[in-house]
C-alpha positions in Angstrom: -1.6 -6.9 9.8 -2.2 -5.2 6.5 -0.3 -7.6 4.1 -0.8 -5.4 1.1 1.0 -2.4 2.7 3.8 -4.6 3.9 4.3 -6.3 0.5 4.1 -2.9 -1.2 6.9 -1.3 0.9 9.1 -4.4 0.6 8.6 -4.7 -3.1 9.3 -1.0 -3.7 12.5 -1.1 -1.7 13.5 -4.4 -3.2 13.1 -3.1 -6.8 15.2 0.0 -6.0 17.9 -2.0 -4.2 17.9 -4.7 -6.8 18.4 -2.2 -9.6 21.3 -0.6 -7.7 22.9 -4.1 -7.2 22.5 -4.9 -10.9 24.0 -1.5 -12.0 27.7 -0.7 -12.5 28.0 1.8 -9.6 29.0 0.5 -6.2 26.3 0.5 -3.5 28.4 2.9 -1.4 27.9 5.5 -4.1 24.3 5.8 -3.1 25.0 6.4 0.6 25.5 9.9 1.8 24.6 10.8 5.4 24.4 14.6 4.9 22.0 14.2 2.0 19.8 11.9 4.1 19.8 14.5 6.9 18.9 17.3 4.6 15.9 15.4 3.2 14.5 13.8 6.4 15.5 16.7 8.7 14.2 19.3 6.3 10.9 17.6 5.7 10.3 17.1 9.4 11.4 20.7 10.2 9.0 22.1 7.6 6.2 19.9 8.9 6.8 21.2 12.4 6.1 24.7 11.1 2.7 23.4 9.7 1.5 21.3 12.6 1.4 21.4 16.4 4.0 19.4 18.3 1.4 16.8 19.4 0.5 16.0 15.8 4.2 15.4 14.9 4.8 13.3 18.1 1.9 11.1 17.3 2.6 10.8 13.6 4.8 7.6 13.9 1.9 5.8 15.6 -0.5 7.1 12.9 1.9 5.7 10.3 1.9 2.3 11.9 -1.8 2.0 11.2 -0.8 1.5 7.6 0.6 -1.9 8.6 -1.5 -2.7 11.7 -4.8 -1.8 10.2 -7.6 -4.3 10.1 -10.6 -3.5 7.9 -13.9 -3.4 9.7 -16.0 -6.5 9.4 -19.2 -4.9 8.2 -21.1 -8.2 7.8 -20.4 -9.1 11.4 -21.5 -5.6 12.5 -24.7 -5.8 10.6 -25.4 -9.3 12.0 -24.9 -8.1 15.5 -27.2 -5.1 15.0 -29.9 -7.4 13.6 -29.6 -9.7 16.6 -30.0 -6.7 18.9 -33.0 -5.6 16.9 -34.6 -9.0 17.3 -34.1 -8.8 21.1 -35.6 -5.3 21.2 -38.5 -6.4 19.1 -39.2 -9.5 21.2 -38.5 -8.3 24.7 -38.5 -4.5 24.4 -35.8 -1.8 24.2 -34.9 -2.1 27.9 -33.9 -5.7 27.4 -30.9 -4.5 25.5 -29.3 -3.2 28.7 -28.0 -6.7 29.5 -26.6 -7.0 25.9 -24.6 -3.8 25.8 -21.6 -5.3 27.5 -21.3 -7.8 24.7 -21.2 -5.1 22.0 -17.7 -4.3 20.7 -18.4 -1.3 18.3 -18.1 1.8 20.5 -20.8 3.8 18.6 -23.3 0.9 18.9 -22.6 0.5 22.6 -22.9 4.2 23.4 -25.9 4.7 21.2 -27.8 1.8 22.7 -26.9 2.9 26.2 -28.3 6.4 25.5 -31.4 4.8 24.0 -31.9 2.5 27.0 -31.5 5.5 29.3 -34.4 7.3 27.6 -32.6 9.7 25.3 -34.6 10.9 22.3 -33.6 9.6 18.8 -32.6 13.2 17.9 -30.4 13.4 20.9 -28.8 10.0 20.2 -28.1 10.9 16.6 -26.6 14.3 17.5 -24.2 12.8 20.0 -23.1 10.0 17.7 -22.6 12.2 14.7 -20.7 14.7 16.8 -18.4 11.9 17.9 -18.0 10.7 14.3 -17.1 14.3 13.2 -14.4 14.5 15.9 -13.0 11.2 14.8 -13.0 12.3 11.1 -11.1 15.5 12.1 -8.4 13.4 13.9 -8.1 11.1 10.9 -7.8 14.1 8.6 -5.0 15.6 10.8 -3.0 12.4 10.8 -3.3 12.1 7.0 -2.4 15.7 6.5 1.0 15.2 8.3 1.9 12.4 5.8 0.7 14.5 2.9 2.9 17.4 3.8 5.9 15.2 4.5 5.4 13.7 1.0 5.4 17.1 -0.5 8.4 18.5 1.5 10.7 15.5 1.0 11.3 16.0 -2.8 11.6 19.8 -2.3 14.3 19.3 0.3 15.9 16.8 -2.0 16.1 19.5 -4.6 17.5 22.0 -2.1 20.2 19.5 -1.2 21.0 19.0 -4.8 21.3 22.7 -5.4 23.6 23.0 -2.3 25.8 20.2 -3.7 26.0 21.8 -7.1 27.0 25.2 -5.6 29.7 23.6 -3.5 30.9 21.6 -6.5 31.0 24.6 -8.8 32.7 26.7 -6.3 35.8 24.4 -6.5 36.5 23.7 -10.2 40.3 23.5 -9.7 40.1 19.7 -9.9 38.1 18.7 -13.0 38.4 15.0 -12.1 36.2 15.5 -9.0 33.4 17.0 -10.9 31.7 13.7 -11.7 31.9 12.4 -8.2 30.6 15.8 -6.9 27.7 15.7 -9.3 26.8 12.2 -8.2 26.7 13.3 -4.5 24.7 16.4 -5.4 22.0 14.3 -7.1 21.7 11.8 -4.2 19.5 14.2 -2.2 17.0 14.3 -5.1 17.0 10.5 -5.1 16.5 10.3 -1.4 13.6 12.8 -1.5 11.9 10.9 -4.3 12.3 7.6 -2.6 11.1 8.8 0.8 8.1 10.6 -0.6 6.9 7.9 -3.1 7.7 4.8 -1.1 6.6 6.0 2.4 4.9 9.4 3.0 2.6 9.7 0.0 1.5 6.1 -0.1 1.0 6.1 3.6 -1.2 9.2 3.3 -3.4 7.5 0.7 -3.7 4.3 2.8 -4.7 6.4 5.9 -7.4 8.0 3.8 -8.7 4.6 2.7 -8.7 3.4 6.3 -10.6 6.5 7.4 -13.2 6.0 4.7 -13.7 2.4 5.7 -14.2 3.4 9.4 -16.7 6.1 8.4 -18.8 3.5 6.6 -18.7 1.3 9.7 -19.7 4.2 11.9 -22.6 5.2 9.5 -23.9 1.6 9.7 -23.7 1.7 13.5 -25.6 5.0 13.7 -28.3 3.9 11.2 -28.6 0.6 13.1 -29.0 2.1 16.5 -31.6 4.7 15.3 -33.5 1.9 13.5 -33.6 -0.2 16.7 -34.7 2.7 18.8 -37.5 3.5 16.3 -38.8 -0.1 16.5 -38.2 -1.1 12.9 -38.3 -4.8 12.1 -35.0 -6.7 12.1 -35.6 -7.7 8.5 -36.0 -4.1 7.4 -32.9 -3.0 9.3 -30.9 -5.8 7.7 -32.0 -4.8 4.2 -31.3 -1.2 4.9 -27.8 -1.8 6.3 -26.8 -4.3 3.6 -27.0 -1.5 1.1 -23.6 -0.3 2.5 -22.0 -3.6 1.4 -20.5 -4.3 -2.1 -23.2 -5.9 -4.3 -21.4 -9.3 -4.2 -21.6 -9.4 -0.4 -25.2 -8.3 0.1 -26.7 -11.8 -0.5 -24.1 -13.5 1.7 -25.4 -15.2 4.8 
């Protein structure tokens, strides 16, 4: 569970709702179903024009990664690679075949399996980097949906406001209703801003961060597998891979 994301969403919504509660207007003044439908429905409809249906259907699961994400444990990954390198250095590359089942990282597992099966280092690197490129494309597509929803929501909020103003100005026979009509017209702009800046845009940024973290993990995996296959010493592999860690973590045991 990503606590930061959860706290951020709760805090943002809490500040907005708290400000409404402390204000003079009743809470019911901020509720308008047609405005909500215009913002959410319009943003989703526009996104459907931009992306295939499978991307949109999968977007809720992609969004859940913001809360269910767990940052890769790079130190544990490096430690496991170094242990595998020690086994290969002591008993030979073929001795890793019995260790592959214990490996959790998918790239390390598939890379070692290819190495044990006799693939060339160039072939192993090509396959692994192709897989990383495919993963990066999927990450980019998931983030792009959130990015576009974050852009469309405020736009449809403005569209809803303009629709409300037109309807209000078309009936000026009752001046006392102008204030209430103006308030309802502005709610769509409020909804669009809240949905975009509490959910869609922050979610897109967090998905980008998650993707970058996973790319670092995969790069460590690829470099580690290739180093093991080339017969480098475990100490050299450890020093090389620790350069991907923040400086404060490089000296940690």
